[in-house]
C-alpha positions, 0 to 999 in steps of 0.5 A, a space after each residue: 515575438 512572432 517570427 516569419 513562418 518556417 518552411 513547411 512540408 506538403 507531404 509526410 516525412 514518414 512512409 506508410 510502411 515504416 514501423 513506429 517502434 524502431 527505437 524500442 525493444 520489441 517482444 519476441 516475434 512481435 510486429 510493430 504497428 506501421 505509420 500508415 495504420 490510420 485508426 490506432 497503433 496497438 502495442 499489446 503483444 508488441 511492447 511489454 505492457 506495465 502490469 497495472 495497465 489494461 490492454 485498452 491503455 496500451 494503444 494510441 487511438 487516432 479516430 477522434 482526431 479529424 482533418 489535419 489533426 489526424 496526420 499531425 497526431 500520428 507524426 507527433 507520436 512517430 517523432 516522440 516514440 523514435 527520437 533517434 530516427 534518421 529523419 528526426 536527427 537530420 531535421 535537427 529536432 532536439 530529442 532525449 536519448 531514450 524514447 518516451 513511454 507510449 503512455 506519455 504519448 497517450 497523454 499527449 494525444 489526449 491534450 491534442 484532442 482538447 486543443 483541436 476542439 478548443 481551436 474549432 470552438 474559437 474558430 482558429 484555423 487548422 493550419 498551425 502556421 497561422 497561429 499566433 502567440 496570443 492563441 496559445 496564451 488564451 488556450 492555456 489561460 482557459 485550462 488554468 481556469 478549470 484545471 489544476 496546475 499539474 494537469 495544465 502542465 501537460 497541455 503546455 508541454 503539448 504546445 511546446 512539442 508542436 513547436 519542437 517537432 515543427 520541421 517534420 510536421 506536414 503543414 508545419 508546426 508552431 512557428 515560435 515558442 509562445 513562452 520564450 525563456 520560460 519553463 513549462 512548469 512556470 507557464 502552467 503555474 506549478 510552484 512545487 518542487 520535490 522538496 516542498 510538493 503538497 500531496 493531495 492524496 489523503 491518508 487513510 483514516 484510522 477507522 478504516 486503516 486498522 480494521 483493513 490491515 487487520 482483515 488483510 492479515 487475518 486472511 493471510 495468517 488464519 484463513 489462507 491455509 483453509 483456502 489453499 487446502 480447499 483449492 488443492 482438494 478441488 483440483 484433485 477431485 476434478 482430476 479423479 472424476 469420470 464423465 460417464 454416469 455409470 452405476 450411480 446408485 451403487 456409488 451413492 449407496 457405497 459413499 453414504 455407508 461411511 458416516 463421515 461422508 455428509 450430503 452437501 447442502 446449499 448455504 447462504 454464503 454461496 454467491 447467487 444461491 437460490 435454494 438455501 438448504 437444498 442439496 448441492 448436487 454438483 458438489 455431491 457428484 464431484 465428491 463421489 467421483 463424477 464430473 460436476 458438468 455431467 449433471 449426474 443426478 438429473 434424468 432417470 437416476 431416481 434411485 440415486 436421488 432417493 438415497 441422497 434424500 433419505 440421507 438428508 432425512 436422517 441428518 447425514 448432511 451439512 453445509 456444502 464445503 470441500 473441507 471438513 474443518 475450518 479455522 475457528 474464530 471468535 465472532 462479534 456475538 461472542 460465540 466461537 465457530 468456523 470462519 466460513 460455513 463451507 467452501 464449495 467451488 463458487 465460494 472457493 473462487 470468491 475467497 481466492 479473489 478476496 485472499 489475493 486482494 488481502 495479499 495486495 493490501 498487506 504488501 501495499 500497506 507495509 512495503 510503501 511500494 507503488 501500485 505499478 511496482 507491486 504489480 510487477 512483482 514476479 515469482 521468486 523475487 523475494 530475496 535476502 538483501 544485506 541480511 534482510 528480506 527484500 523484493 528485487 525488481 525484475 529485469 526485462 528486455 531493453 532495460 539491461 542498463 537499469 539497476 535492479 531495485 530492492 525494497 526491504 520488507 518485513 517477514 509478514 509481507 514476505 509471507 503475503 507474497 508467498 501466498 499470492 504466488 500460490 494463488 497466481 496462475 501466471 507463470 511469472 507475475 504474482 498479482 494477475 487476474 481475479 475472475 477465477 483460479 485459472 484466469 491469468 489474463 485479466 488485469 488486476 484492477 487494484 482500486 476496484 478489488 480493494 473496495 470489493 474486499 472491504 465490501 466483502 469483509 463488512 458483509 461477512 463479519 458475523 462469520 469471520 469475527 472481523 471488525 467493520 471497515 470504515 466507509 470511504 474510498 481507498 485507493 492504492 496510492 493512499 497506502 503509500 501516503 499513509 505509511 509515509 505519514 506514519 513513519 515520518 510523524 510517529 517514528 518508533 510506532 509498530 503499525 503492522 498489526 496494531 500500534 504498540 503506543 507505549 513505545 510511541 509515548 517516549 516521543 514528544 511528537 514534536 515537529 509536526 510540520 513536514 511536507 509531501 507524502 509525510 505531511 500530517 493528517 489531522 484525524 491521525 494526529 488526534 487519534 495518536 495524541 489520544 492513544 499516546 496519552 492513554 498509554 502514558 496514563 496506563 504507565 502512570 497508573 501502574 507506578 501508582 499501584 506499585 507505590 500504594 503497595 509499598 514497592 519502589 517505583 524507581 530511583 533518582 530525583 525524579 522518582 522522589 518527586 513522583 513519590 511525593 505527588 503519589 503520597 499527596 494523592 493517597 492522603 487526600 483520597 483517604 481523608 475524603 474516604 475515597 476508594 481506588 476509583 477516587 484515587 484514579 480520578 485524582 491521579 488523572 486530574 493531577 496532570 503529572 508530567 512524565 515521559 516514559 523512555 528507553 533509558 529513563 523516565 523524564 518528569 520535565 514540567 513545562 510550567 517549571 523548566 528550571 533544573 532541566 539539564 537538557 536545556 542548559 546552554 541549548 538552542 531550542 528550535 522554533 516551535 519546540 516545546 518540552 525537553 530536548 531528548 537528544 541532550 538528556 543526561 540521566 546521570 545528573 538531571 533533577 527530572 530523571 527517574 531510573 525505573 527498574 526496567 532501565 537498570 539492566 540496560 545501564 548495567 550492560 552499557 557499563 560492562 560493554 564500556 569496561 571491555 572496550 577500555 581494556 583494549 590495548 593501544 587505545 588513542 588517548 582521546 578515544 580512551 578519555 571519551 569512553 571513560 566519560 561515558 562509563 562514568 555517566 553510566 556508573 553515576 546512573 547505577 549509583 542512583 539505583 544502589 548498584 
């Protein structure tokens, strides 16, 4: 329904000299942009800028809005940024308690540019009072045809804002809400909720994930000490240099008299090197004690140059580097050698950038923090929280009523943050600019740096011994998606530095239908299915070898059942005159059903489930196959096998229950429960001859 147009304003409600950030906490000594500034409102050095946002994204630009749309854009931004402004309150505009972030207004202005362009192309007048509902219906219909529902939602919200803010817009706003009684989500066609949202972010495939995380940790664990030592030495050398080139020849001869001093030569790992094998004159000058900027060996210092070249002729030289020794690695060709030929200043700058990105990758992968949260990490933010290491969020002005958040982390993540702290030139932030050691003003572009890190690793594998990282785009939010999927789909897996799949093998990997970030990824499902099967077969092969050597493999009916199968395989192989390879092939083809567990091994056979105690009088979830692990009864199930590794666990359980039963004053119900548990443990131990 279209109602009569509301009274409209002919002049703006806001004065040109009004600050546009009256409801925000400004930085010390900052000046807010004013409403009368027509081209842009910059919030850099005015409001605290999110660490992962570039300066260009922290301003409102109005130059692309023409005519009435330009003033309308500034007024909409003013109302949205200042919901408690006296004129906003007096106009009766319903507003939230807190002002929105400038980033939200940036998005709204982008939608306004699109709406203005659409109106011009469809010959709709600039006067919003002349618009009718069908205009807005057509605009949103056009967007839904070419955009996702989530993106269309932004344009729907703009339309609703133009109606909400109408009383203070010069020329008026939209007279009515084009979709009365409908939410913006319903209009845009958004059907997901927090519980069932389908995430379009793909998981990082295994061929990329494993070598990427391994490369990041190798840099942190193995290469970082060399990089940090080289950086510290470089700073000391720079501090102890002299700028005047006095007595250069004598200094060179004196320096070369020590056979440990080697003339540095350019090598192929240096960025943009043109004279591989030539003398690295600037590094040589630095080592002798002259500032590298002086170009000490140029000009008339022929005697000094001749002494250097003579040293090169007699072999007193090596690839340019600040250190004498580097961490040793096993390379792809099987040889052992240093991971880097030599960290000269340019290589050092490059490796600092790589190491800083390695720290980011490792933190992103194993903390499940978002990019913005990682880049907000401040120095000294790793704390103990309930007895475990955690990252504490920083407090900022204007956020005093926000609680401090904590992210629990593992020790290797804490170490990665500590390394990043040493590399950061910023007084507060850990992840800052990456152009050089001293540049702290550049925004850390995580997506760009991750891809550069992958390219660097792949280009240097012949030196570092690292594996090639699979091709494909990797972005910050993909780490969170991958870890969410792994921790939900494959609990019990250690995926920090390589999955120990024998632990995952105890899980049936059932219930693979989850939602959101934890939704399964097909390539990971295939990979872990194969890996779990391989781990299961390794355990089965070890048991067969024990049985073949005449050693007991375990206790209980499940062990007897498995020994009978092993006897059949051994007898058949012997009858065929086969060797160990034949036995292994038969063992693989036998398809023995066994699940290795912490308290026992289960030989449940889906083809013959009779006798499985866990299924007695049980309600099996739809789609579930295999045993119900949470109802396992090793003390009386015919499929249970108690291995040698399980016996100490049950003995410890029985001793612990005995101690509990000795406590005075136990309630009868509690005592009865403990006695039942102890009887179960004793029954298991009797099977093992204990």
